N, C-alpha and C positions, 0 to 999 in steps of 0.2 A: 340828328332825330331829337324832337322836342318831347318835353315832358307830356304825358297824357293828361287832358283836361280834368280838374276835379268832378268827381260823379256827384249826383244830388244824394243829399243824405236818405231822402224817402222816395226813391224813383217812383215816378207815375206809373200806373198800368201802361205795359206795352201795347203797342197796336200789332194787329195781325197782318202778317205778311207769310207768302209762300216760303217752305222751307228752302227750297232750291235757291231763292233770291237771298236769303239770310246767308247760306253757304257761300255763294259767290261773292257777296259783299265782304264776308269775313276774310275769303281767299285774297281779294283783290286789297283789302286794307293790308294784310300782314306780308303780301309780297311787295307792296309799293315802300312800307316802313322797312322791311329787309334791305331794300335797295339803297338805303339811306347811309350804311356802313360804306358801301363802295363808292358810292358818288362822294361822299365827304372826302375818302382816301384819295381820290382822282384829284380833286380839288386841292388838297393839301399838298401833294406832290408836285401839283402845277404851279404852285408858289402862292396862292391865296392865303392871307393870314388867317389863323383861325378866328381872331376877333371879328374880322371884317366879314367871314363866312358867317359866324354866328349873329351877326347883326341883321342880315338878309333873312335867315331862318326864324327872326323873331317879327321884323317888320312885316314882311310880304303876308305870310299867313294871318299875322294880326288884321291886315287891311281885308283880306278875303272873308275872314269871320266877322269883321265890323260890318261888310256888306249883307252877309247871311244875317246878322243880327237885326239890322234895319228891316230886311224882307219879313222876319218873323216878330217883328215888334219886342224883340228883347235885347234892346239896347243896355250896354254896360251903365251901371250906377256911377255916378260921381259924387264921391264924399270923402271926409278925412278917413273914415274907415274903410271904404273900398279902395281909395289910393294906397294906404298902407298896405293893404291885402294885395293889392295888384305889382307892387314895387317888390315886396318880401317874395311873393310866390314867383315873380319873373327873376329874382335874383337866385332863389334856392332852387327852382324846379327848371330853369332854362339857361341863364346865363353862365352860371359856375358850371354845372355839369355839362354842358354843351362844349363849353370853350376847352373843358379837361378832354372830352370826348374828340375834339378836332385835333387837338396837340397830339394826343395818344395815336389815334388812327393812322397817323404818318409813319409810326414806329413797329406796329403790330399788323397782324392779318384782319382784313375786315372780319373773317368768321370767327375770330378770337373775340372781336369786339361784341359781335352779335351774341355770343354766348355769355359774356361778362355782364351784359346789360340785363339779361334775363334774371338775374338774381335780385332785380328790385322790388319783386313781391315779397320774397323771403326776407329781405331787409326790412320792409315796411311792417309786416308783422312782428317782426322783433322789436322795433321801434315802439310800436303801437301797445306790444305786450309790456314792455318797461315802463310804458305811461298809463298802464292799466285801461287803454282804451279797448283792449280785446282781453279774453278771459283764457287763461291755459287750457288747452285741449292737448292730450296725447298724441293724436293722429299728426296735428299740426306741427307739433315740436318735433315729430319725426321726419316730417317734410323739411322742417329747419335743418336738421341734423344732415339728412340726405343731400341737400342742396350745399350745405357748407362741405361736406365730403366731395362733392362735384367740383367746388372751387379749389380744394386742396389737390385734386387729381390735375387740375388745369395747371396749377403753378410749382407742384412741388417735383414731380419726375423729371429728370434732366430731357427727355425725349419727348417730353409733353409740347413744347414750343418750338417752332423751326430753328430758333437760334438762342442761346443762353443770354444774350443781351437784350432779348425781348422781355425779360421777367421782371425788371424794375417798371418798365412800362406797362407790363400787364397787371402788376401791384396797382399803379397808379390810376388805371382805367376803370377800378373797382370803386373810384370815389364817384363816377359818373352814377351808377345805380343808387350808390349810398345817398347823394344829393336828391335823387328823383324821389327815394323813400321819405327821406326828412321833408321834402314839400308834400308828399301825400299825407304824412301826419299833421303838418302844418295846416293844410287846406281843410281838413277835416275839422281841426279843432278852432281854427279862426276864420272858417267861411261866413262872410256877412249874411244875416237872415233875409229871407224872401229876395234871393238873388238866383237868377237862371245860370245854369252851368255856362251855356254857352255865351253870356256876357262876361261871367268871370274868366273863361278862357282868352277869350278876346281882350280883356283888360290886363291878364297876366302876359300875353304876348306884347302888348304895347308898353307895359312896366319894364319888361326885359330890353326892348328896344330903346326906351328912353335911357335906361342906365348905360346901356352900350354907346349911344352916341357921342357923347364928349369923349370916351375913352378912344373910340375908332378914329376921330377927328385928330384928336392929341398926339397919338402914336402914329398917324398917317398910315392905318391900317384899311382905310375905306376903300373898296374895289368895286369898280363899275366894269362890267364886261365890255369887251371891244368887238371890234368887226376886222376881219373875219374871226367867228367863234373859234376860239382854242378848245381843248378838251377839258380845262378847267372851267371855262365859261359856260359849256354844256353841262358840266357837274352841278355848276351853281344854278343856272335855271332850271335843271331836271329837279332839282332837290326843293327848289322854292314850288314849283309845281306839284311834286308829290306830297309836300307838308301841307300845301293849301288843299289839296284834294283830300288827304288823309283826315284832315279834321273835319271836313263836312261828312265825309263817310262815316266817320267817329259818331258823330251826334246823330246822324240819322239810323246808324246799327244801334246804338243805345236807345233812340225812340222804339225801334221796332221789335228790337229782342230783348233789351235790358243790360245791365252791367255784368251780370253773372254769365251770359252767353258771350258778350265781348271779351271777357278775361281771356277767351282762348285764344285771341289773336297773338299773345305773346309766344306760344307754341310756333305758329306759322312764322313770324319775325325771326325767330332764331334759326328755322330751319331753311328759311330762303334766305336769309343774311349770311348763311355757310353758302348757299349755292350761287347767290350772287358774288361772293368772293372767288368761288372757282372760275365763274364765267368771264370776270374781269380782270382777275390777276393770275389765274391757272394755279390757285393757292391749294397746296396738298398738306392735309392735316394728319397727324399721328393718330393712332388708336386710342390714345390717352384723351384726346381733345373729344372725340366722340363718345368716350365713356364719361366725361365731365359732363357734356351734354346732354346724356340720358338721364345722369344723376340729378342734375340741376332742374330739367324739366319735369322729372319725376317728384322732386321735392315740391315744386310750384304746384303741381297736381294735387299733392297731399294738402297743401297749405290752403289751397282753394275749395277743397272737398266739402266744407261746411256748408258753402254756398250753394255748389251744385246739388248736394242731397237735398 
């Protein structure tokens, strides 16, 4: 799963669309992104190296977005400022968090990872508050505390995880949403002026692919699907298709409904991530995990309440 592209600082007026269409798009997007956790787990268990897997998840969607950018006349800008932005955002928002994601997902249930990644909006608000990009609000602070309590419920009780040895991997997994949050703050502060979000997202993906290519080749981690396709190949190709389609849906939903409406996709990703894990791996979770999920989702809702109001 890749980081969500940066939103416009001042979103344009959204287009009109039937409510049912927006709901369907939101459900499809959340369901597709929710499958990313299970597909990554299949690929890692099948023997694909995390770096090789992450390379394709940056390059392929980047090529798709480039095509969309050309069609819409929103080509990525090329300058020293933009190049620095692409590389830094690609490093913070895609390369590092996704490699951690793909390393960890081989050791913990896909459903647990889906819950962990949900904390990204909470961490984003904490970092933005620390940098005085946001003002303190009691309700949002309560949301942070609630989400943090959910994180503690996930890792502290001995019965919360299927096995005690998963605890270090689960703690490491929290670095993924942490880097997503850092990139969100960086994207807001360093965003080049007069740049379309579509072009910036495209440049960010290519920046991540550019940084990964020499590492993939040097370490011998490059992977090319063989024939006949194995389960890991199907997971890799499925993830590429999902990521590419999800980015296109993201920008279309943003155009039609705006970022506040889109923010609800995180709830769907968490729930479908749990369901996909049950479907693919027959995962069984404790009541502690579901309690942690409710607390984290409730915390995210309170943090986002200002925008909804």
